[in-house]
C-alpha positions in Angstrom: 39.1 109.5 83.9 40.5 107.4 81.0 42.6 110.8 79.9 44.2 110.8 83.3 45.2 107.3 83.2 46.7 107.5 80.0 48.6 110.4 81.1 49.7 109.0 84.0 50.9 105.8 82.2 52.6 108.2 79.6 54.5 110.3 82.1 55.5 106.4 83.7 56.8 105.2 80.2 58.9 108.5 79.8 60.4 108.4 83.1 61.1 104.8 82.8 63.0 105.7 79.6 64.7 108.3 80.9 66.1 106.4 84.1 66.8 103.4 81.5 69.1 106.2 79.7 70.5 107.9 82.5 71.9 104.0 83.9 73.6 103.6 80.5 75.0 106.9 80.5 76.3 106.4 84.2 77.6 102.6 83.2 79.8 104.1 80.0 81.7 106.9 82.1 84.5 106.7 84.4 84.5 104.8 87.4 84.9 106.8 90.9 88.0 108.6 92.4 87.8 106.5 95.4 85.8 103.8 96.8 84.9 104.4 100.8 87.4 101.7 102.6 89.2 100.9 100.2 93.0 102.4 99.6 93.5 103.1 95.3 96.6 101.9 93.9 98.7 102.6 90.8 100.5 99.5 89.3 103.7 100.2 91.1 102.1 100.3 94.3 100.3 97.3 93.2 104.3 95.8 92.7 105.3 96.8 95.9 102.1 95.4 98.1 102.8 91.9 96.8 107.1 92.2 97.9 105.4 93.7 101.1 102.8 91.1 101.3 103.3 87.5 101.0 99.6 86.9 102.0 98.2 89.4 99.6 95.2 88.4 97.3 95.1 89.4 94.2 91.7 89.3 92.9 90.9 89.9 89.2 87.1 90.9 89.2 86.8 90.7 85.1 84.9 88.1 83.1 86.2 84.4 82.8 87.4 85.1 78.9 89.2 88.4 79.7 91.1 86.6 82.7 91.8 83.7 80.0 93.3 86.2 77.4 95.9 87.2 80.3 96.1 88.2 83.8 98.6 90.1 86.6 100.9 87.1 87.6 99.3 85.5 90.9 96.0 86.7 90.8 92.9 84.3 90.9 89.4 84.9 88.4 86.4 85.9 90.7 84.5 87.9 88.2 82.0 90.7 90.2 78.9 88.6 88.9 79.8 85.4 91.4 81.8 87.9 93.9 80.0 87.8 97.4 80.6 86.7 101.1 80.8 82.7 100.4 83.1 83.5 96.9 85.1 85.7 98.6 85.8 83.2 101.9 86.8 80.6 99.5 89.7 82.5 98.3 90.7 85.3 101.2 92.1 83.4 104.1 90.4 85.9 106.6 89.0 89.0 106.5 92.5 90.8 108.1 94.2 89.2 104.9 94.9 92.1 102.2 92.9 91.4 99.2 93.5 93.9 96.0 91.1 93.9 93.2 91.2 95.1 89.7 89.7 94.9 86.6 89.6 96.2 82.6 90.3 99.3 83.9 89.1 103.3 84.5 86.0 102.8 82.4 85.1 99.1 84.2 82.9 98.9 87.2 83.7 95.5 88.0 86.4 95.7 90.5 84.2 98.8 91.9 81.6 96.4 92.4 83.8 93.9 94.2 85.9 96.2 96.1 82.3 97.4 98.0 80.9 93.7 98.4 84.8 93.0 100.2 84.3 96.0 102.5 80.3 95.5 102.9 81.3 91.9 104.1 84.2 93.3 106.6 87.3 92.8 104.9 89.5 95.2 106.8 92.4 95.7 104.0 91.0 96.1 100.7 93.3 97.5 98.1 91.5 98.8 94.4 94.0 99.2 91.4 91.7 101.3 89.3 94.1 101.8 86.2 93.8 97.9 86.2 94.5 95.4 83.0 94.6 98.3 80.6 97.2 100.2 82.2 98.9 97.1 83.6 99.3 96.2 79.8 100.2 100.1 78.5 103.0 100.1 81.0 104.8 96.9 79.6 104.4 94.9 82.7 104.4 91.0 82.8 101.8 89.5 82.4 100.4 85.5 83.2 98.2 83.2 81.0 
C-alpha cells in the first residue's frame, strides 16, 4: 500500500510540473489570431474607428507602469488585472458603446483577457487591436504621455 501511495504522489507531482510548464509555454507564445465576439483591427483601422465613432472607448489593458510610459492618444488605463463588469461600467457608458482593447502586442495576452471579459459581460461592439503598443510605436504613430 505504501508503494502505491508513493507512486501515486510521484505521478501527481510530475503531472503538476508538466501542467505548470505547459502554462508557462502557453503564456510565452503569441496571442490567438481571433477572439470570438470581437473584431480584430489594425493600427490603420483604429484610426478609422476614431474618425467614425465619436464615442469609441479605447482601453489600454497594459500594466499602469507601461501606460505611464506612453499610450495611444485618448486611451484609458484599465489593466486586465482589474477589468471586470464593474470597472468596465465605470469607463464604458453602455453595452452598445464601441470599445477597443490593446496591450503590448502579439505576445501579450492582457487585451485578450480584457476582450473576453467585455464579450462575456454583453458588450456588443468589441474591437481588438492585436498588434498593440509594439505595432503602434513601430509604425511611428503619435503617442501621448
